C-alpha positions as CSV (number, residue, x, y, z in Angstrom):
1,M,0.0,0.0,-0.1
2,I,1.3,3.5,-1.0
3,R,-0.2,6.6,0.7
4,L,2.5,9.2,-0.1
5,I,4.8,9.6,-3.1
6,A,7.9,11.9,-2.8
7,T,10.1,12.8,-5.7
8,D,13.3,14.5,-6.3
9,L,13.3,17.0,-9.2
10,D,16.5,17.7,-11.0
11,G,17.7,14.7,-12.6
12,T,14.6,12.7,-11.6
13,L,11.1,14.2,-12.3
14,L,12.1,17.1,-14.3
15,T,12.9,17.0,-18.1
16,P,16.4,17.9,-19.4
17,Q,15.3,21.4,-19.9
18,H,14.4,21.6,-16.1
19,Q,10.7,21.7,-16.7
20,L,7.9,19.5,-15.2
21,P,6.9,16.6,-17.4
22,P,3.6,16.7,-19.4
23,G,0.9,15.2,-17.5
24,I,2.2,15.6,-14.1
25,F,-0.7,17.6,-12.6
26,D,-3.3,15.3,-13.9
27,M,-1.3,12.5,-12.3
28,I,-1.0,14.4,-8.9
29,R,-4.9,14.8,-9.0
30,A,-5.4,11.1,-10.0
31,F,-3.3,10.0,-7.0
32,R,-5.1,12.3,-4.7
33,G,-8.5,10.8,-5.8
34,K,-6.9,7.4,-4.6
35,G,-6.0,9.0,-1.2
36,V,-2.4,9.3,-2.1
37,R,-0.5,12.4,-1.2
38,F,2.3,13.9,-3.5
39,A,5.3,15.7,-2.2
40,A,8.2,17.4,-4.0
41,A,11.5,16.5,-2.2
42,S,14.4,18.6,-3.5
43,G,17.6,20.7,-2.8
44,R,15.4,23.7,-4.1
45,Q,13.9,26.5,-1.9
46,Y,10.2,26.6,-1.0
47,G,9.4,29.5,-3.0
48,N,10.9,27.9,-6.2
49,L,8.8,24.7,-5.7
50,K,5.7,26.5,-4.9
51,R,6.0,28.4,-8.1
52,L,6.8,25.3,-10.0
53,F,3.9,23.4,-8.8
54,A,1.5,26.4,-8.5
55,R,-1.6,24.6,-10.1
56,E,-1.5,21.9,-7.2
57,A,0.8,23.4,-4.6
58,G,-2.0,23.8,-2.3
59,G,-2.7,20.2,-1.9
60,M,0.9,19.1,-2.0
61,D,3.8,18.6,0.6
62,F,7.2,20.0,0.2
63,I,10.6,18.7,1.5
64,C,12.8,21.7,0.7
65,E,16.5,22.4,0.9
66,N,17.4,18.6,1.2
67,G,15.1,18.4,4.2
68,A,16.0,21.4,6.0
69,Y,12.6,23.0,5.5
70,V,9.4,20.8,5.4
71,V,6.2,22.2,4.5
72,T,2.9,20.3,5.0
73,Q,-0.7,21.7,5.1
74,G,0.6,25.2,5.1
75,N,3.0,24.7,8.1
76,G,6.7,24.9,7.8
77,H,9.5,23.5,9.9
78,A,13.2,24.7,9.6
79,S,16.5,23.0,10.8
80,W,18.9,25.9,11.5
81,F,22.8,26.0,11.5
82,P,24.7,27.3,14.4
83,P,25.9,30.7,13.3
84,E,29.7,30.1,13.8
85,M,29.6,26.8,11.9
86,A,27.7,28.5,9.0
87,K,30.2,31.2,8.9
88,E,33.1,28.7,8.6
89,I,31.3,26.7,6.1
90,A,30.8,29.7,4.0
91,R,34.4,30.6,4.1
92,D,35.3,26.9,3.0
93,I,33.2,27.2,0.0
94,L,34.8,30.4,-1.1
95,D,38.3,29.3,-0.3
96,A,37.6,26.3,-2.6
97,G,36.8,28.5,-5.5
98,M,33.1,27.9,-5.4
99,E,30.2,30.2,-5.9
100,L,28.2,30.6,-2.5
101,L,24.5,30.2,-1.9
102,I,23.0,30.7,1.6
103,S,19.5,29.5,2.0
104,A,16.9,30.6,4.4
105,P,13.2,29.5,4.3
106,E,12.0,32.5,2.3
107,T,15.0,33.5,0.2
108,S,18.5,32.6,-1.0
109,Y,21.4,34.9,-0.6
110,V,24.2,35.4,-3.1
111,L,27.2,37.6,-2.7
112,S,27.4,40.8,-4.8
113,S,30.9,39.6,-5.9
114,A,29.3,36.5,-7.5
115,S,29.7,36.1,-11.3
116,R,26.9,37.6,-13.3
117,E,26.3,34.3,-15.0
118,Y,25.9,32.5,-11.7
119,T,23.5,35.1,-10.3
120,D,21.5,35.1,-13.6
121,A,21.1,31.4,-13.4
122,M,19.8,31.6,-9.9
123,V,17.1,34.1,-10.8
124,Y,16.1,33.2,-14.5
125,L,16.9,29.5,-14.8
126,L,16.2,28.1,-11.5
127,R,13.8,30.9,-10.6
128,N,14.9,31.3,-7.0
129,T,13.9,34.1,-4.7
130,V,17.2,35.8,-4.4
131,T,18.7,38.6,-2.2
132,V,22.0,40.1,-3.1
133,I,24.3,40.8,-0.1
134,E,27.6,42.2,0.3
135,D,29.1,39.7,2.8
136,D,27.6,36.7,4.8
137,S,27.9,38.2,8.3
138,S,24.3,39.3,8.4
139,V,22.7,36.1,7.3
140,V,24.6,33.4,9.0
141,G,22.2,33.3,11.9
142,E,19.2,32.4,9.8
143,C,20.8,29.6,7.4
144,I,19.0,26.3,6.8
145,K,21.4,25.2,3.9
146,I,24.7,26.5,2.5
147,S,25.6,25.3,-1.0
148,G,28.8,25.6,-3.2
149,Y,28.6,25.7,-7.1
150,H,31.3,25.1,-9.7
151,P,30.7,24.9,-13.3
152,N,33.3,22.4,-13.9
153,G,32.0,20.0,-11.1
154,V,32.5,19.5,-7.5
155,A,33.6,15.9,-7.2
156,E,37.3,16.7,-6.6
157,I,36.3,19.7,-4.5
158,A,33.9,17.6,-2.3
159,L,36.2,15.1,-0.6
160,P,38.3,17.2,1.6
161,L,35.3,19.2,2.7
162,Q,33.3,16.0,3.5
163,Q,36.2,14.6,5.5
164,K,36.6,17.9,7.5
165,W,32.8,18.0,8.4
166,E,32.1,14.2,8.6
167,G,30.0,13.6,11.6
168,K,29.0,17.2,12.3
169,L,26.6,17.7,9.4
170,H,25.5,16.4,6.0
171,C,27.8,17.4,3.1
172,D,26.3,15.9,0.0
173,I,27.0,16.0,-3.8
174,A,23.7,17.2,-5.2
175,G,24.2,16.9,-8.9
176,R,27.5,17.5,-11.0
177,D,27.9,21.1,-10.1
178,W,26.6,21.5,-6.5
179,L,27.7,20.6,-2.9
180,D,25.1,21.1,-0.2
181,F,25.8,21.4,3.4
182,T,22.8,20.9,5.8
183,M,22.1,19.9,9.4
184,V,19.6,17.4,8.3
185,N,19.1,15.3,5.1
186,K,16.2,14.2,2.9
187,G,15.8,11.2,5.2
188,D,15.1,13.4,8.2
189,G,12.6,15.4,6.0
190,I,10.7,12.3,4.9
191,R,10.6,11.2,8.3
192,A,9.2,14.5,9.6
193,L,6.7,14.5,6.8
194,A,5.6,11.0,7.6
195,E,5.1,11.9,11.2
196,A,3.1,15.0,10.6
197,L,0.8,13.1,8.1
198,D,0.6,9.8,10.4
199,I,1.8,7.8,7.5
200,P,4.1,4.9,8.0
201,L,7.4,5.1,6.2
202,A,6.7,1.6,4.7
203,E,3.7,3.2,2.9
204,I,5.8,5.7,1.0
205,A,7.4,5.7,-2.5
206,A,10.3,7.9,-3.2
207,F,12.2,8.6,-6.2
208,G,15.9,10.0,-6.5
209,D,19.0,10.2,-8.6
210,Q,21.9,11.4,-6.3
211,F,23.7,11.0,-3.1
212,N,21.4,13.6,-1.4
213,D,18.5,11.4,-2.0
214,D,19.9,8.4,-0.4
215,G,18.8,9.0,3.1
216,M,15.3,9.4,1.9
217,L,15.5,6.3,-0.2
218,Q,16.9,4.1,2.6
219,L,13.9,4.9,4.9
220,V,10.9,4.3,2.6
221,G,9.2,1.2,1.8
222,H,9.2,1.7,-2.0
223,P,12.4,3.4,-3.0
224,Y,13.2,4.0,-6.8
225,I,16.6,5.1,-8.2
226,M,17.0,6.6,-11.6
227,A,19.0,4.5,-14.1
228,S,21.2,7.6,-14.7
229,A,22.4,7.6,-10.9
230,P,26.0,7.1,-9.8
231,E,27.0,3.4,-9.7
232,P,27.3,3.2,-6.0
233,L,23.7,4.1,-5.6
234,L,22.5,1.5,-8.4
235,K,24.4,-1.1,-6.4
236,K,22.1,-0.5,-3.3
237,G,19.1,-2.6,-4.4
238,Y,16.6,0.1,-5.0
239,A,14.2,-0.5,-7.9
240,V,15.6,1.1,-11.0
241,C,13.6,3.7,-12.8
242,E,14.0,4.9,-16.3
243,Q,11.2,7.6,-16.4
244,V,9.4,8.7,-13.3
245,M,6.2,9.3,-15.1
246,D,6.1,5.8,-16.6
247,T,6.6,4.4,-12.9
248,L,4.0,6.5,-11.6
249,S,1.6,5.3,-14.3
250,D,2.2,1.8,-13.4
251,L,1.6,2.6,-9.7
252,L,-1.7,4.3,-10.5
253,R,-2.7,1.4,-12.5
254,S,-2.0,-1.1,-9.8
255,M,-4.3,1.0,-7.5
256,C,-7.2,0.6,-10.0
257,V,-7.0,-3.2,-10.0
């Protein structure tokens, strides 16, 4: 039995053009008619997700910022960074040559010194709510996620930072170009959502494609990993998914039998 479906977006549900697939809103409504809730589980901010799913957002749930901000039935819960830790992480990201993104529940902060290409991508491609700041000193007390971006990829940059912060927080590769720091992960987010909705984890299906999805996939009763995922994730025994919409269609048909 499935009562909640949670899906990652980039590399999972979205098309290569970063758009929702055709028919997704009809699918969400069809599942709702069967008593199944639908949640977006992403590293993206809440404002971004709410705009993306505007047609059905009022009846959905959201695991935002890799689990650092969970919104269900109009109520949001945030997991905050200690300010001094946030400040040190921001320095690590900049020292590693990455662009910095500091996330709060209602906005994302970028430095005025960031490249125009990067800032434009945040605003016009990802459609984030963005606030430009001179330095990070005024916002480190309200961080829920801190991210580093590098256009050439973060795989080599990530390892020393993951080693430094291991056991203190979550430092996950969230796609080729992004490295995300949070106090929690999507596993914590899906657990909080399940408790709020009184839905057993065994009755949740989840879709993901990257290491920042693994905490969520480990917990749910019906985990799906995208065929394009890194090899270590493909070896974990999750059901392999080629196209999320095809698998959702199969799940919906099985509920009609």
